[in-house]
C-alpha positions as CSV (number, residue, x, y, z in Angstrom):
1,S,0.0,0.0,0.0
2,A,1.0,3.6,-0.3
3,E,1.2,4.0,3.5
4,Q,3.8,1.2,3.5
5,G,6.0,3.2,1.2
6,N,5.2,1.6,-2.2
7,L,6.3,4.2,-4.7
8,D,4.1,3.0,-7.5
9,S,1.1,3.2,-5.2
10,M,2.0,6.7,-4.1
11,F,2.4,7.8,-7.7
12,N,-0.8,6.2,-8.8
13,I,-2.8,7.8,-6.0
14,A,-1.4,11.2,-6.9
15,R,-2.5,10.6,-10.5
16,M,-6.0,9.6,-9.4
17,Y,-6.4,12.8,-7.4
18,E,-4.9,14.9,-10.3
19,T,-7.1,13.4,-13.0
20,G,-10.2,12.5,-11.0
21,D,-9.9,8.8,-11.8
22,G,-12.3,7.2,-9.4
23,V,-12.1,10.1,-6.9
24,E,-12.9,13.8,-6.9
25,V,-10.2,15.9,-8.4
26,D,-8.1,17.3,-5.5
27,P,-4.9,19.1,-6.5
28,H,-3.8,19.5,-2.9
29,R,-3.9,15.8,-2.3
30,A,-2.3,15.1,-5.6
31,M,0.6,17.3,-4.7
32,M,0.9,15.7,-1.3
33,W,1.3,12.2,-2.8
34,Y,3.6,13.4,-5.5
35,T,5.7,15.1,-2.8
36,E,5.8,11.9,-0.7
37,A,6.8,9.8,-3.7
38,A,9.4,12.4,-4.8
39,S,10.9,12.5,-1.3
40,K,11.7,8.8,-1.7
41,G,13.3,9.4,-5.1
42,E,10.5,8.3,-7.5
43,P,11.7,9.8,-10.8
44,H,8.4,10.8,-12.5
45,A,7.1,12.3,-9.3
46,L,10.2,14.4,-9.2
47,Y,9.4,15.4,-12.8
48,Q,5.8,16.3,-11.9
49,I,6.7,18.5,-9.0
50,G,9.7,20.0,-10.9
51,M,7.4,21.1,-13.7
52,R,5.0,22.7,-11.2
53,Y,7.7,24.7,-9.7
54,L,9.0,25.7,-13.1
55,N,5.6,27.0,-14.2
56,G,4.2,28.2,-10.8
57,D,1.4,25.7,-11.2
58,G,-0.3,25.6,-7.8
59,V,3.0,26.4,-6.0
60,H,5.3,29.4,-5.7
61,K,7.4,29.6,-8.9
62,D,11.0,28.5,-8.1
63,E,13.0,27.8,-11.2
64,A,16.2,26.9,-9.4
65,L,14.3,24.3,-7.3
66,A,12.6,23.1,-10.5
67,A,15.9,22.6,-12.2
68,R,17.3,20.6,-9.3
69,M,14.3,18.3,-9.1
70,L,14.3,17.7,-12.9
71,I,18.0,16.9,-12.8
72,S,17.3,14.3,-10.1
73,S,14.5,13.0,-12.1
74,A,16.5,12.7,-15.3
75,D,19.4,11.1,-13.4
76,G,16.8,8.5,-12.2
77,G,16.0,7.7,-15.9
78,D,12.9,9.8,-16.5
79,L,12.7,10.6,-20.2
80,D,10.2,13.5,-19.8
81,A,12.6,15.3,-17.3
82,T,15.5,14.7,-19.7
83,I,13.6,16.4,-22.5
84,A,12.4,19.2,-20.3
85,L,16.0,20.0,-19.2
86,G,17.2,20.0,-22.8
87,M,14.5,22.5,-23.6
88,M,15.3,24.6,-20.6
89,Y,18.9,24.9,-21.5
90,Y,18.1,25.4,-25.2
91,S,15.7,28.3,-24.6
92,G,17.3,29.7,-21.4
93,T,14.1,29.0,-19.4
94,G,14.9,28.7,-15.7
95,V,18.6,28.2,-16.4
96,P,21.2,30.0,-18.5
97,C,20.9,29.4,-22.2
98,D,23.5,26.7,-22.9
99,H,23.4,24.8,-26.1
100,V,26.2,22.4,-25.1
101,S,24.2,21.3,-22.0
102,A,21.0,21.2,-24.1
103,M,22.7,18.9,-26.6
104,S,23.9,16.6,-23.8
105,F,20.3,16.1,-22.5
106,F,18.9,15.7,-26.0
107,K,21.5,13.0,-26.7
108,R,20.5,11.1,-23.6
109,A,16.9,11.3,-24.7
110,A,17.7,10.3,-28.3
111,L,19.5,7.2,-27.1
112,Q,16.2,6.2,-25.4
113,W,14.7,6.5,-28.9
114,S,12.8,9.8,-28.2
115,P,11.4,11.4,-31.4
116,L,11.6,14.8,-29.8
117,G,15.1,14.3,-28.6
118,I,16.3,13.2,-32.0
119,F,14.5,16.1,-33.7
120,M,16.1,18.7,-31.4
121,I,19.6,17.3,-32.0
122,G,18.9,17.4,-35.8
123,L,17.7,21.0,-35.5
124,M,20.8,22.0,-33.6
125,Y,23.1,20.5,-36.2
126,Y,21.1,22.0,-39.0
127,N,21.3,25.5,-37.3
128,G,24.8,25.2,-35.9
129,E,23.6,25.7,-32.3
130,G,26.3,24.7,-29.9
131,V,27.9,22.6,-32.7
132,D,29.3,23.2,-36.2
133,V,26.7,23.5,-38.9
134,M,26.2,20.0,-40.4
135,R,23.2,20.2,-42.6
136,G,23.3,16.6,-43.8
137,R,23.5,15.2,-40.3
138,G,20.8,17.5,-39.1
139,I,18.4,16.6,-41.9
140,G,19.1,12.9,-41.4
141,L,18.2,13.1,-37.8
142,I,15.1,15.3,-38.4
143,K,13.9,12.8,-41.0
144,L,14.5,9.9,-38.6
145,A,12.5,11.8,-35.9
146,A,9.6,12.4,-38.4
147,E,9.5,8.7,-39.4
148,I,9.2,7.6,-35.7
149,G,6.4,10.1,-34.9
150,S,7.7,13.6,-34.3
151,V,5.1,16.1,-35.6
152,D,7.6,18.9,-35.1
153,A,10.1,17.1,-37.3
154,A,7.5,16.5,-40.0
155,D,6.4,20.1,-39.9
156,F,10.0,21.3,-40.2
157,L,10.6,19.2,-43.3
158,R,7.4,20.4,-44.9
159,D,7.9,24.1,-43.9
160,N,11.4,24.1,-45.3
161,L,10.6,22.3,-48.5
162,I,13.1,19.5,-47.7
163,T,12.3,16.6,-50.0
164,E,13.8,13.3,-51.1
165,V,15.7,12.6,-47.9
166,L,15.9,8.8,-48.0
167,L,16.4,6.9,-44.8
168,V,16.3,3.2,-45.6
169,P,16.7,0.9,-42.5
170,R,16.9,-2.8,-42.7
171,D,14.1,-4.7,-41.0
172,D,16.4,-5.6,-38.1
173,L,17.7,-2.0,-37.7
174,D,19.0,-1.4,-34.2
175,P,17.5,2.1,-33.4
176,G,20.3,2.9,-30.9
177,A,23.0,2.1,-33.4
178,A,21.3,4.1,-36.1
179,V,21.1,7.2,-33.9
180,R,24.7,6.8,-32.7
181,A,25.8,6.6,-36.3
182,L,24.1,9.8,-37.3
183,L,25.4,11.6,-34.2
184,E,28.9,10.5,-35.0
185,D,28.5,11.3,-38.8
186,R,29.5,7.7,-39.7
187,V,28.3,5.5,-42.6
188,H,26.3,2.9,-40.8
189,P,25.8,-0.5,-42.5
190,E,22.1,-0.5,-41.4
191,L,21.4,3.0,-42.6
192,V,21.5,4.6,-46.0
193,L,21.2,8.4,-46.1
194,S,21.1,10.7,-49.1
195,E,20.0,14.3,-49.3
196,K,18.9,16.4,-52.3
197,G,16.3,19.0,-53.2
198,R,16.6,21.4,-50.3
199,A,15.1,24.9,-50.7
200,G,13.7,27.6,-48.6
201,L,15.7,27.6,-45.4
202,A,13.3,29.6,-43.2
203,L,14.3,28.4,-39.7
204,R,12.2,28.6,-36.5
205,E,13.5,30.8,-33.8
206,H,14.9,28.4,-31.2
207,C,13.9,30.2,-28.0
208,A,10.2,30.3,-29.1
209,L,10.3,26.6,-30.0
210,G,11.9,25.6,-26.7
211,Q,9.3,27.6,-24.7
212,Q,6.5,26.1,-26.8
213,V,7.6,22.6,-26.1
214,L,8.1,23.3,-22.3
215,Q,4.5,24.6,-22.3
216,H,3.3,21.5,-24.0
217,L,5.2,19.3,-21.6
218,S,3.5,21.0,-18.7
219,L,0.2,20.0,-20.1
220,I,1.0,16.2,-20.5
221,H,2.1,14.4,-17.5
């Protein structure tokens, strides 16, 4: 039971009070259970509370505390926290703008096969943000992100009229190996990449994008 310290039970009770699943919605009780789970190191509870402090959602806004909690959550393996920290450093939200740190968090997410993490790395290589401009590598990663479900990546390819980017995996493609190959700019035996037909390089402004994604993350728990 939750009273006996079961972290899953604590987290599930918090979610029930947050969403009204079988009980009346009660943000105060939800926060109480999230806090209890977070105090015992439950990674996603740390993420939930960290995002609340980042946005001032039902608590006094405290960006420094939010960053510490999200770092603890990411260190515990929480993918949402890893992405959130990447966006915070990318856009300078709650922490100094630091594209090197942003890239580090996005790479951690990408190696967990995160479409958004892969897209953001591709975007940074495409724009030369914190790294040298490498358009081919950037487009390859963005195309990969789009193929595994990133709406942002698909929108980027469409908006920038990038066409005929061929990413042809074998049926037994190892996703982690494919991502590592693209990050390291290597020719990977399981990945064939070619690029042609680029035009119209109107790029999104990175701070606005980072803030939009952080706002989206605060709405999906």
